[in-house]
N, C-alpha and C positions, 0 to 999 in steps of 0.2 A: 826339814821339814818332819815334824812327829810322826810314827808309825801311827796308823788309826785300827791294826788288827791283832787281834787276839787269836794266840795258836791255842788251841783247847788239845790233849792230848787221853784221851780216855785210857786207864790200864789198867793190869793186874795182874801180877806177878810178871813185869816184861823188864828184868835187868840186862839179858842180851838184848834188847833193842831198842832201852830206852832213849842211851846214848848219842847214839847217831839219829833219831827221829829229832831229837832239840837240838842239834847241831847243823841239820839240814834247814832249822829255821830261823835260824839267830837274826841272820840279816836285815829280818822281815819283821818280826815280830815286836813290837811294842809292849807285850805281854805273853809270858809261856804259861800256862796256866793248866798243871798236871792233874786229871780227875781221876782220885787212885780208888778204887774198889775191893781193898782189902789184899792189898801185897803180903807175902808169908816169904818171902826170895832178896828181900834186899833192895826192891827195886826201887823204893823212898830214900833208903840211903845213898843211891848212885843217883838219886837228883838232887839234894841236898850237896852233896858234891861236887854237881856240877853247878851248881848258883846262878841265880838270876832266873826262877821259877818260882811260881807260887802253886802249891798245893792243897785241893781240898779233898775231902771224903766222906764217900758213904756206902751202904750198901748196892748190890746190883741189882734190879728186881729183870728189867730185859735191856734192850738196848737206847731205844728213844727215849723209855723213861728214864735214861740215866743221863745221857747227854741231854737234853730239854730241862733237867736242874740243874745242871751246870753253865748252861747255857749263859743265862740271865745273872750269873757270878762273873763275865766277865766287863773289865772294864772299859772296852771300847768297841764303836758301834760295829765294823765288822769281824766277822772270826773265819778261821781257817781251822777243820776237825781234822785232826789226823789218827788214825790206829797208830801204835807203836809200831807197829810192822812195814811204815812206810816214812817214806825218805819225799824231800820238796828236792826235785834238781835243782841245779843254776839257773836254767833258765828259765826254769815256772819259776820260780823264787822276783826273776826280773821279771816277769810277766806279771805278776800278783803287784808289787811293787810298784810300778808304772799306771797299772789300771787303778789302784786306789789314788795315788798322785791326781792322775788328771780325771780324776771321778768320772766311776762306774757309773756310764747308762743300763744297768742292771740292780734288780736285787740278791740277785745269787747266780751260780756259775758251775754246768756240768764241770767236770775234769775226768778227761779219759785217765784208767790205768793200766800203765805195764808188770802185768804180775808175773811172778817169779815162784817155779815149784822144783823144790830141793836144788834149789839153785840154777835152775835153766831159764832163759826168758823166754815166755809165752807169747806170740804173735797172733795168733790165727783160731779157730774154734770158739766158743761161747766164749773166754775168756780174752779175746783179741778184744770184744766188742764193749768190754766194762766199764761203764762210768758211773759217777757220783758226784751229787753234791757236794761238795764242801767249802766252796767259799759263799757264806752268805752274811745277808747283814742280822743282826744280832736280835734286833727288838720284832719282826717282821717274819722270825724263821722258824719252824719246830718241826722235830720228828712227828708223822703219823703213822697209827699199826703199832701191835701189840708182840712185835714177835722179835727176832735179833738182825730183822732185814727191813727194817723201814728205815723209809726214808723223810728227805725232807719236803717239807710244806710252804713255799712262800706267799703269805698276803693276798702279795700285790699280781703275783703268776709271773714275775717280769724275771723271766731265766735265760741266760747265756751260755756260752761253751767258751771253756779255754783254748791255747792253741793247747798249750802242750802238757805232758803228762806224769802222772804221778810214778812213784816206782812204790810196786807194792809185793811184798816178802810177803807170799800168802801161806808156805805150809815150810819150815825146815826140813822135816820128816815126814814118814807116813805115819808114827803114832801120836801123832799133833793131829794130823790132818784126819785120821780114823774118829780120833775125840771129838771135834769139830762137826764131823759127820754122823753121829750120833744123837748130839746136845739140838744139833739142828731139826734134823726129820723128827727126832723128840715132840721139841716144842712145836712144829708146825704141825703135826697131827693132832696134838693136843687141841690147836686152836680148829684145825675144824672138825673136830669132833664138835667138839662146844657149840659153834655152828649149825650143826645138826649135818653137814656134810655128811653124804657114805659112801663107804669104800665101791671102785664101780673095776669089776673085774677086767674091763677093755684097757684101761688106763696100769690098771696094777701088771699085765700082760707087757704091755704093749710101750708104757712110757719109758723103761731104762732104753730101750732096744733105739727107739726113737729121738732121745735124747743123745745118744752113741751117735749116730747116723746123722744125724743135725750137725755135733757139732766138730766129729772127725770128717767126715763128707764137705757138706753143704757151705760149711763155715771150714774149710782146708784144715782144720785140724793137724793132717797128717804130713804137714809142710813142718810140722812141730818138733817131727822124728819121732823118737821112741817118748820124750816126755810129753808130748803132743794126742799119743795115745794113752800116757798115764790120765790126762786130766781129761779128757772125752771118756774115760771108761767109768771115770769118779763119779761125774756129771753122770752117767747111765746112773752108777748104785746112790748116789742121791736122791732122784727122779724113784726109781722103785722100790727103793728103802721109807723114802715118806708117804707112798701107798701102803705098803707093810703093816707097820705101823699104825695107820689109820684102819686097817681092817682087824692088827690085833686089839685096839680098845672097842670095834664091833663085838669080834667072834671069838677071844676068847672065854674058855671056859672059865676064868676067875676074872672081871674086867677088871676089876678095882685092884690087880696083883699087877694089870697086866706089862705094864711097865713102871721100872724104877723110878724116881725122881728125877728130875734133870739133876746135872749138874752144875754147882755155879760157874760162874759167867770166867768166860773163856777170852779177852778182848783182840785176839788177832780179827778184830772181826772183818773186823771192820767186816771185812771188809771185803768185811767187805763187808761176784756181786751180790748182789744184794737181789737182785732181780729173780721172778721167775724166769725170766727169760734168758739171763747168761748166769749165773749163780755163781758167785765166786765167795767162796765161803770164811768167811772172814771176816767180813766187817765189820760192818759197818757194824 
């Protein structure tokens, strides 16, 4: 049976990741569509060397906008959208293949992710609950929202859940992760400011500690050892930094220069969560 699936991989400067990502979907993809937003590190040379991939290119604005541009260009009626730092394990590939062969009862599917931080698998905390919609029908599904944490909206509302998990290698080193924190907190603060939201001193003071306690204690992040502490602390910094950025926009002596322009797109995005309740900075 011919595959009904196009795998879309948005990327920029993902030379270190793209080969493994592509290899993980070869067995189930009728088409592999690499959507590049200006790589300068030789990523596209690697893609051409791999063979069997179609490449499209366009400037990146924000995650949902870029992905919505790529989705209609897929050949097949079903889409599996992966960030370059994600992998489809064999058991998930088999589940997707069987689902599409049997005729899906839903129009999109949530997929839980197993996240890795600096090489350590994270099972608990906010990251342990991370899920994303990555398998969906092409013609009735689009990303909504103008931030890098946009999620798929399915016109019919028929959304199921896959049993097996994606593997997500969210950060290889601290510099990479802190650069993403800077980008995402700046973008979120700018969106809040444009919407007229005001800085709240209680959120500024308590948002970070609450996020740490929720991830590390209530959601058992301490069971992941030192890596779990790092992740929970970074979630606290993320919550605090968003409020600081918003306060800066509203109260800096020279608001027009309060924040530097955001950097061009970093797609390890994905991945990512992407939601306020359990964000894994990467993706999506």
